[in-house]
N, C-alpha and C positions, 0 to 999 in steps of 0.2 A: 232210399237208403244211401245211395252213392252221393246224391247232392248234399246230404247232411254230413257225410264224411269229408267232402270237399270243404264245406263251410268250417267244420271243426279244424281241419288242417290249416286253413288260412288264419283262423283265429289263433291257433297255436304258434304259427309263424310270427304273428304280430306280438304275441306274448313273449316269444323267445327273443325277439329284437329288444323288447323292453328290459328283459332280464339281462341280456348282454350289456345294454346301456347302463343298467344298475351296477353290474360288476365293474365296468369301466369307471363309473362315478365313484365307487368305493375305493378303487385304486387311486383315483385322483385325490380323494379325501385323505387317504393314508399318506400319499405323497406330500400333501399340504402339512400334515403333522410334522414330517421330517423337515420340510422347508421352514416351518415356523421355528423349529428348534435351531436350525442352522442360521436363520436370520437373527434369532435372538442372540446367539453367540457373537455373530459379526457386529450386531448393533451395540452390544455391551462393550466389545473391544474398541469400537469407534468412540463410544462415550468416554471410556477410560482414557483413550488417547487424547481426546479433546480437553478433558479436565486436567490431565498431566501436562498438556501444553500450556494451559492457563497457569498451573502451579509453577512451571519452569519460568514463564514470563514474569510471574510475581517474584520469584527468587532472584532473577536477574535484576529486577527493578529494586528489590531490597538491598542487593549488593551495591547498586549505584547510590541509593540513598544513604547507606551506611558509609560509603566513601565520602559523601558530602559532610556527614556528621563528623567523621574523623578529621577532615580538613578544618572544619570549624573548631574542633577540639584542639588541634595543633596550633591554629592561629591564636586562640585565646591564651593558651599556655605560653606562647612566644611573647605576646604583648605583656602578660603579667610578669614573666621572668625578666624581660628587659627592664621593666619598671622596678622590679626588686633590685636588680644589679645597679641601676642608676641611683636609686634612693640609698642603697648601701654605701656607695662611694661618697655621696654628698654628706650622709650622716657621719661617716668616718672623718671627712674633712672638717665638719662643723664641730664634732667632739674634740678634734685636735686643737682647733682655734680656741674653744672654750678653755681647755686645759692650759694653753699658753697664756691666755688673758688672766687667769687666776694666778699664775706664777708671776705675771707682771705686777698685778695688784699688790702682791706680797713684797715687791721691791721696796727697800728702805731708802734708796737714793732718789730724792726728788728730781735731780737734774736728769738722771737716766730715764725716769718715768716720763718727764715732760718731752723728751726727745722722740719717744715713740708713741705716746698716747694718742695724738691726732690721727696718725696713720692707722693705729690699731682700731680706733673708734670707727673710722670710715670702713675698714675691712669688716668689722662686725656688722655694721648696718648693711653693707653690700651682701654679706652672707645671709643675713636675715631676709633681705628682699628676694634673694634667689629661692627661698622657701615660700614664694608667693602663692597666690590663690591658684588652686588646681594642682600644685605639686604633690600634695598629700591626698589627692583624690584618685581612686582607681580609674585607669584608662579603659578597663574592660569589665563588663558584667559577668557574673557567673552563670547567668541563665542562657540557655540555648534557644534563640529566637527562630526556631524551626518547627513549625506546627504542621504535622502531616495531615493533609486533608483527605481522609480515607472514606468519608461519608458517601461520595458517588459510587466508589468501587463496591463498598458494602451493599449499597442499594442494588447495584447491578448483579451482584452475587445472589442476593435474595430473589431477584427477578429472573434468574437463570432457569429456564424451563424449556420443554419441548414445544416445537411449533407443529401443530397438527395440520398436515397437508390434506386438502380436499382431493380425494381420489376420483378423478374423472373417468378413468379407465384402469383395468387391472394391469399389473406388471406382466411382462412377457413370461412365457414358460421357459424352462431351461433348454438351451439348444441341444441337439443330438450330434455328436461327433460321428462322421461317416468314416468308419474304420477302413472300408475298402479303398478310400481315396487318400488316407493318411500314410505317409512314408517318410523315410530318411534317405539321403544320398550324401556320402562323404560327411561334411560337417554342416549340412542343411537339413531342415525338417519342414515337411509340407503338412499343413493341417487343413482339414475341411469339415464343415458343419452345416446344419440346417435346422429350421424350426420343426417342431413336432407336426405331423401331417394334419391333425385336427385342430391345430391352434388357429384362432381367428384374431388374436391380439396383435395390434400393429407394433412393429419393431423398428426403431430408428437406427440401431447399430449394434455392434458386437464389441466385446473386450476379450482379447486373447491374452492369456497369462502363461508364462513358463517359469519353472524354478531355475536355479543356477547350475543344474547338472550335478549337484552334489547333495541333493536333499534339503537345500536351503529354502528361503522364503520365496514365494511366487512374486513375479513382477510383471506389469503390463508391458506387452511388446507390440500390440496393435490395437487401435481403436478406429472403427469405421463401419461402413455398410457392407463390405465384401464378405463372402462366406468361405473364402479360401485364401491362404497366404503361405509363403515360404519364409522361414526365418534363417537367414544366412549367418555364417561366422560363428557357429557354435563350437564348443571344444570337441576334438576327436575322442573316441573311445569313452564317451560319457553317456549317462542315463538321465534323460530329462523327463519331467512330468508336465503335461500341458492340460489346460482346461479353458473353457470359454463360457461367457454369460452374455445375455442380451439386455438391452436397455431401451426405454422410451421415456416420454415426459413424466410418467408416473413414478418410474423407479427402475431398479435393476433386478433381473431374474436371478434365481439361484444358479449355482454353477452346474455345468454339465458334469458327466462322469469324467474322472481324471484318466488321461491316456499316457502311458509310459512309452517313450521312444529311445532307441539306442543309436547313437552315431557311429560312423565307421571307424575302424582301426587303421585306416590308410595313413601310414607314417610319412609317405612321400608327399602327400598333399598338405601335411600338417604345417609346413612352412608358410602357407598362405592363410593361416588362421589368424584370429585377432589377438592382440596382446592379452595375457592372462593377468587377472580375471576380467572378463568382459562384462560391463554393465548391460544387462539384457534389454533394458528399456531403450538403448541406443542402437540396437541391431537393425540392419536394413531389412525391409520387408518387400517382397515382390510376388506377383501372381505367377503360377506355373503355367506352362503350355497347356491348352491352347490360348490362354490369356497372355497378353503382352504388356499390359500397362503396369507401371510401377506405383506401388502404394507408398505414400509419404506418411511419416509419423505425424501425429497431431501436434499443434503448437504447444500443448502443455508438457510435451516431452523435451527435456533439456539437451538438445543436440542431436547428432546423427551418428553414423557409424565411425568406429575406430579402425584403422588399417595399419598394417606393418609396412615399414620401408626397409628393404634390404639394400644397403649401400654397397658400393664397390669396395675392394680390399684396400685401396690406397687411402691414406689419411686425408680427411677433409677438414677444412677450417670451419669455424662456427658460421661464417658467412655463407660458404658453399653448402654446408649442411642445411641451412635454412632455405637457401635457394632450391635445394632438392625437395625439401618439404613443400615449398610453395608451388613447384612445378609438377608435383606428383599427383595433383588432383585430389588433395586430401580434403576432408570435411572437418570443419571446425566445431568443437563442442565446448560448452561452458565447463570450466573447471570449478569444482566445489569442494569444500572441506567437510570432513566427517566428524559430526558431534559425538558419535558413539565411541570413538577411540581417542578423543582429545582429552587433555587435562581439564579438570573441573573448573579451573579459573579462566579458561578461554571463553570469550563472549562472541556469539555468532549473530550475524545480521545479513540482510540483503540475500535471503534464500541461501544461506551458508556460503556465499561468495566472499563475504567480508569477515575478518576476524580481528579482534584485539584481546586484551587481557585485563583482569581486575587486580593483578598482583604486580608488584615492582620486580619480582623474580621472573626469570625466563621460563615460559611454558611452551610445550610442543603441541602442534596440531598437524594431522596428516590429511592427505587428500583421500577421496573415496575410492580411487582407482589405483590398482597396482600393475606394474609392468615387469615382464620377464624376458621380453624380446622386442626387437624393433627400434625405431628412432622416434623420440618423443621430445617435444619442446613446449614449455609453458611460460607464461609471463605473470608477474605479480606487480601491482601498483602500490607504491607507498603513499597512502592517503593521509597519514598523520605521522610526524616525526618530531618528538619533543625531547629536549634535554640530552640529545646525542646518545641514545641507547645503541646496543649492538644486536640488532636482529640477525638471524641466521636462516639461510635458504638452502635447500638441497633435497636429498632423498634419504629414506630410512626404511628399516624393517618394521613390520607391524608391532613388534615388542620393544621398540625403542624407549629409552627413558623419557617420561613426559614432563618431569619436574626439573629439568636442567637444560642448558643451552644445547642446541642441536650440534652433534659431533662430540659431545663429552664422553660418550660410550662407543663401543665398536659396532653399534647397530645403525649408525648414521654417518653420512658423508655430506659436508656442508661448507658453505662460505658464509662467514660472519663479517659484518661490515659496519663501520660508523660513518661519520660525515667526511672523513679524510682518507681512509684506507680500508683494505680488506685482508682477510687471512683465510686459508682453507684449514678445515679441522676435521679429523677423524680419530676416534679413540683418544681424545684429549691431546692430540699432537697438532701443533700449530705450524703451518708451513706457508711459504710463498706470499709474504707480505707484499701487497701491491697498492700503489698510490691511486687515489680516486674513490670517493665514497658516494653516499646517497643523501638526498634531501627530500622534503615533501614533494610528491609528484613524480619522483624517479620510478623507473621500471626496471625490475630485475628479471632476467631471463635464465632459464635452466634448460640445458640441452643434455638429455640422457640418451646415449647411443649404446644400446645393448648388443648391437652387432660387432662394434669395435670395443665394447665394454668400457666406455669412457664417460666422464661427466665434465661438462664445461659450463661456465657461468658468463653472463654479460650484464652490464649496467647501461641502460639507455641505448641498447642495441650494439654497444661496443664490447668485445670480449674482455673479460676482466681477469688478467693474468694468463698463465699457460693452461693446458689441459689440467683440470684440478685433480682428478682421480682416474686410475686405470684398473684393469683386471676386475671390473665389477661383474658379478654373476649372481643370479638369484631373483627373487621378487622384491621390487622396490616400489615405495609409495612416495609421491611428492610430499615434502615436509617443510614446516616453517617453525621457528621458535621466536617468541617476542614477549615483551612485557607491556605494561599499561601505557607506556609512552609511545607505542607504535600501533598503527592500524594498517592492515594489508588487505588488499582486494585482489582476488584472482581474476585474471582477464581471460585468456584462451588457452586451450590445450590442443596441440596439433600432433597428429601422427600420420605418417605417409604410407603409401603403397607403391611398389615398383610398377 
């Protein structure tokens, strides 16, 4: 009797294990349903973004082709109108000569007629010769000899399809945030995560994302193999959401659960925060104790940390301010323009580092980063400068007028410049005319010192005029206005720390 009970008990234990595994398997399948739904939404969003990018590229190309058609149209009209003007003048002269000859023929005085007849005959023949071959032939055809070869593009569009990847191994499971190791200190947040205990899928790295502390979009702040990092330089008294996902050669896992973190309200330490708003993808990452190594951002991230430079109270020149920046151990980041806030006529290229315009009117484009404190300096290269336009450089509020020269309203502080001289302009007030302009290849520098609340300009590293503006306060974005005769390329953006 007892041996049979023991056998039955062992059998039940095995069956219980199978039942437990089945329950876990059902949970996994239900999680897969949710993951499929989330992946579908993410994939659809990616597909829409890719197609929208193709449409935007096609619209930009359409604008360029229409510009060529307009040039051909203007050229044809000019040639025909010039020929009409020339022919009208000659016809008026010919008609006048004919009328004079008819009056001479009616002359009854033979001696008077003989005196002018030879000269008049030569003049008639000369005028007739001037209407020689080709004079009455149009110099321009009405046809537009511009045939758009769209067959290859249409073929590519019809062939646009998904590439089915061969799955050699499954994607990783979503990482698990280790809540007991996640914390905040002042304006830093430490995040820690791990793979699920039963997961056997190989993981090559992790992607950590944070929002902007104001409920905005998530941005990648770390990509690598580590499972713990600290994000420095966040805003004080802000609520951030964090999530992480794993990846391998097959693909990317679903996101972990979202963790909400609150930074400190320490106002004394706030002077050491980054200029607002901070692009999170450029925040410095490091391991917390007991780890001592510093984690660097991946090469795909454009730049490194921004830091504030608090200068002394005495007035510094442009040269000494730049020396302070260069000696402060600052990190240099690429400066890029913002397509989202720019006028529709602005044309972007070179990863949004280069801008021009498809209009002859001035259009405004802003930088992606705004500043409310600290010392900041950036440079812009004049890559094209035709027909002596007046581009303007400076800073602006986010709601500045986008369809007028920078400085026309009270939301911008700018220097506009031609090939000979420059002026400062704010609220349509022009001041401080200064000799010295720009040419192709020139470099314009903008120094925004929000500690002393001043704005200074330079051309080819020489200060242009006096301090342009004072008593600046608030949030400012780098700004440029230009038309189709100018192309500007952003070089570097520098901010220092004491």
